[in-house]
C-alpha positions as CSV (number, residue, x, y, z in Angstrom):
1,M,-79.9,30.9,-155.5
2,E,-80.0,29.7,-159.0
3,S,-77.4,30.9,-161.7
4,A,-78.5,32.8,-164.6
5,V,-78.3,30.7,-167.4
6,H,-78.1,31.4,-171.4
7,V,-80.8,29.6,-173.2
8,E,-81.2,29.0,-177.1
9,I,-84.7,27.5,-178.2
10,S,-85.7,26.9,-182.0
11,V,-89.5,27.5,-182.6
12,A,-91.4,26.1,-185.5
13,G,-95.0,25.6,-186.3
14,I,-96.0,29.3,-185.6
15,D,-99.2,30.4,-187.2
16,R,-99.6,34.0,-186.0
17,C,-96.0,35.5,-185.7
18,P,-95.5,37.9,-188.4
19,A,-91.8,37.8,-188.3
20,A,-91.8,34.0,-188.7
21,L,-94.3,33.9,-191.6
22,L,-92.3,36.9,-193.3
23,S,-89.3,35.0,-193.3
24,T,-90.7,32.2,-195.2
25,D,-90.6,34.7,-198.1
26,F,-88.0,37.3,-197.2
27,E,-84.6,37.3,-195.7
28,V,-84.6,38.8,-192.3
29,E,-81.7,40.3,-190.9
30,S,-82.8,41.5,-187.5
31,I,-85.8,41.3,-185.1
32,T,-86.5,43.5,-181.9
33,T,-89.5,43.3,-179.9
34,D,-90.9,45.3,-176.8
35,G,-93.3,42.6,-175.7
36,R,-96.8,43.8,-175.3
37,S,-98.3,46.9,-176.6
38,T,-98.9,49.9,-174.4
39,D,-102.6,50.1,-175.4
40,G,-103.8,47.9,-172.4
41,D,-104.2,44.8,-174.8
42,E,-102.8,41.5,-175.3
43,S,-101.1,42.5,-178.7
44,R,-97.4,42.2,-179.5
45,I,-95.4,44.7,-181.1
46,G,-91.8,44.8,-182.6
47,E,-89.7,45.7,-185.4
48,L,-87.7,43.6,-188.3
49,T,-85.4,44.5,-190.9
50,L,-86.0,42.7,-194.3
51,R,-83.3,42.5,-196.7
52,N,-84.0,42.9,-200.8
53,T,-87.3,43.7,-200.6
54,E,-88.0,44.4,-204.5
55,S,-91.8,43.1,-203.8
56,P,-92.8,44.5,-200.6
57,P,-94.6,42.0,-198.2
58,E,-98.5,42.1,-198.3
59,D,-99.1,41.6,-194.7
60,E,-101.5,44.2,-192.8
61,R,-99.8,43.6,-189.5
62,A,-96.4,45.0,-190.7
63,E,-96.0,48.4,-191.7
64,R,-92.7,49.8,-193.5
65,I,-91.3,52.6,-191.4
66,A,-87.9,53.2,-192.9
67,G,-85.4,51.6,-195.6
68,D,-83.1,52.1,-198.5
69,E,-82.4,50.2,-201.8
70,D,-80.7,47.2,-199.8
71,R,-83.0,46.7,-196.6
72,S,-86.4,47.8,-195.2
73,V,-87.5,48.1,-191.7
74,Y,-91.0,47.2,-190.6
75,R,-93.0,47.6,-187.5
76,F,-95.4,44.7,-186.8
77,R,-98.0,44.1,-184.4
78,N,-99.8,40.9,-183.5
79,E,-103.2,41.4,-182.2
80,E,-103.9,37.8,-180.8
81,G,-100.6,38.3,-178.7
82,D,-99.9,34.7,-178.9
83,C,-96.5,35.1,-180.3
84,P,-93.2,33.8,-179.3
85,C,-91.3,36.9,-180.0
86,G,-92.6,38.6,-177.1
87,T,-92.8,36.0,-174.3
88,L,-89.4,36.7,-173.1
89,S,-90.2,40.0,-171.7
90,D,-93.3,38.6,-169.8
91,H,-90.7,36.5,-167.8
92,G,-88.3,39.4,-167.5
93,C,-85.8,37.6,-169.8
94,P,-83.4,39.8,-171.6
95,A,-83.0,38.7,-175.3
96,R,-79.7,38.1,-176.8
97,E,-80.8,37.7,-180.3
98,I,-84.2,36.8,-182.1
99,R,-83.7,35.3,-185.7
100,A,-86.2,34.0,-188.1
101,N,-85.5,31.8,-191.1
102,A,-87.6,30.1,-193.2
103,G,-90.7,30.1,-190.8
104,T,-88.5,29.1,-187.6
105,L,-87.4,31.4,-185.1
106,T,-84.3,31.1,-182.6
107,L,-84.5,32.9,-179.5
108,S,-81.3,33.3,-177.7
109,F,-82.1,34.8,-174.2
110,L,-80.8,35.0,-170.5
111,A,-83.0,33.9,-167.6
112,P,-82.5,34.2,-164.0
113,G,-82.8,30.4,-163.5
114,L,-83.8,27.1,-164.7
115,R,-87.2,27.2,-163.1
116,T,-87.7,30.2,-165.4
117,V,-86.5,28.5,-168.5
118,R,-89.2,26.0,-168.0
119,S,-91.6,28.6,-167.6
120,V,-90.7,30.2,-171.0
121,V,-90.6,27.0,-172.7
122,E,-94.1,26.2,-171.4
123,D,-95.4,29.7,-172.7
124,V,-93.9,29.2,-176.2
125,R,-95.2,25.6,-176.4
126,S,-98.7,27.3,-176.3
127,C,-98.5,29.4,-179.5
128,A,-96.3,26.7,-181.3
129,R,-96.0,23.3,-182.4
130,D,-92.4,22.7,-182.2
131,V,-90.0,23.7,-179.5
132,R,-86.6,22.3,-179.0
133,V,-84.0,23.5,-176.5
134,R,-80.5,23.9,-178.4
135,R,-78.3,25.6,-175.9
136,L,-78.2,25.6,-172.2
137,T,-75.1,26.9,-170.5
138,R,-74.6,28.9,-167.4
139,A,-73.9,32.8,-167.7
140,L,-70.4,33.6,-165.6
141,P,-69.7,36.8,-164.1
142,D,-67.2,37.5,-166.8
143,G,-69.7,37.2,-169.7
144,D,-68.5,33.6,-170.7
145,D,-70.9,30.5,-170.3
146,A,-70.4,27.1,-168.8
147,F,-72.5,24.3,-169.6
148,V,-74.9,23.1,-167.2
149,P,-73.5,19.6,-166.2
150,I,-75.7,16.5,-166.8
151,N,-74.6,13.3,-164.9
152,R,-75.0,10.7,-167.4
153,A,-74.3,8.1,-164.8
154,A,-77.5,8.9,-162.7
155,F,-79.5,7.0,-165.4
156,T,-79.3,3.4,-166.1
157,D,-78.5,2.6,-169.8
158,R,-82.5,1.6,-170.3
159,Q,-83.7,4.8,-168.9
160,Y,-81.3,6.9,-171.0
161,E,-82.1,5.0,-174.1
162,V,-86.0,5.4,-173.4
163,L,-85.5,9.2,-172.7
164,R,-83.2,9.6,-176.0
165,T,-85.5,7.3,-178.2
166,A,-88.6,9.4,-177.2
167,H,-87.0,12.7,-177.9
168,E,-85.6,11.4,-181.4
169,M,-89.1,10.3,-182.5
170,G,-91.0,13.2,-181.5
171,Y,-92.6,12.3,-178.4
172,F,-92.2,15.5,-176.6
173,D,-93.0,17.6,-179.7
174,R,-96.1,19.4,-179.7
175,P,-98.3,18.1,-181.3
176,K,-96.8,14.9,-180.8
177,R,-95.1,13.1,-183.7
178,T,-95.4,9.8,-182.5
179,K,-97.4,7.8,-179.7
180,A,-96.1,5.8,-176.5
181,A,-97.0,2.9,-178.1
182,D,-94.9,3.3,-181.1
183,V,-91.8,4.3,-179.1
184,A,-92.2,1.2,-176.9
185,D,-92.5,-1.0,-179.9
186,S,-89.3,0.4,-181.5
187,L,-87.7,-0.3,-178.1
188,G,-89.2,-3.9,-177.8
189,I,-91.1,-3.2,-174.6
190,S,-94.6,-2.8,-173.2
191,V,-96.1,0.8,-173.0
192,A,-96.4,0.2,-169.4
193,T,-92.8,-0.3,-169.0
194,F,-91.9,2.6,-171.3
195,S,-94.0,4.9,-169.3
196,E,-92.2,3.7,-165.9
197,H,-88.7,3.9,-167.5
198,L,-89.5,7.5,-169.1
199,A,-91.1,8.9,-165.7
200,V,-87.9,8.0,-163.5
201,A,-85.5,9.4,-166.4
202,Q,-87.4,12.7,-166.7
203,E,-87.8,12.9,-163.0
204,K,-83.8,12.5,-162.7
205,L,-83.4,15.0,-165.4
206,L,-85.6,17.6,-163.9
207,D,-83.8,17.3,-160.5
208,Q,-80.4,17.7,-162.0
209,L,-81.5,20.8,-164.1
210,L,-83.6,22.5,-161.4
211,T,-80.9,22.2,-158.5
212,A,-78.3,23.0,-160.5
213,S,-76.4,26.0,-159.1
């Protein structure tokens, strides 16, 4: 059986998340979400706390429900449903923390296994242009975390270089920030050789992640 893992991902390039959009102009103190609404549609609902809202946000998807001089609590609703904030509940993953700053979301959550992590990341990528895994650790019974080990020796130097360069140049971003030909050119190899090394390196990486216990 797979071990539970603690995951942290950063999500940018989001067009329809009220929390992320509001964070470009306001300081977001906290975010909570219940996932899908109870109205039988695909909308997402949640609450966020904004600090120092002297000029209230003008967003029809956010309604002020409480507050004082220092902060205001808003209930938000995303009618389209494609909002990363509510994705975790679809996969049964409890959120440890959801943060928003300057238009970027940080989702910290527990997943029952690495296969679920991959499904969450794929779903988030469907509604965001840039998704990056920042933390991946095993959740231990005593509440501590242990890093998921990756055996660097399983990769040849060339395979590792290809994988690292592709990542650094944004080849895995959505949308891609570079093309295979550009990465291959920077490595001084053909596109066919690049594709072959990358395929083998990705297979080795996934084998280690998905069989970790």
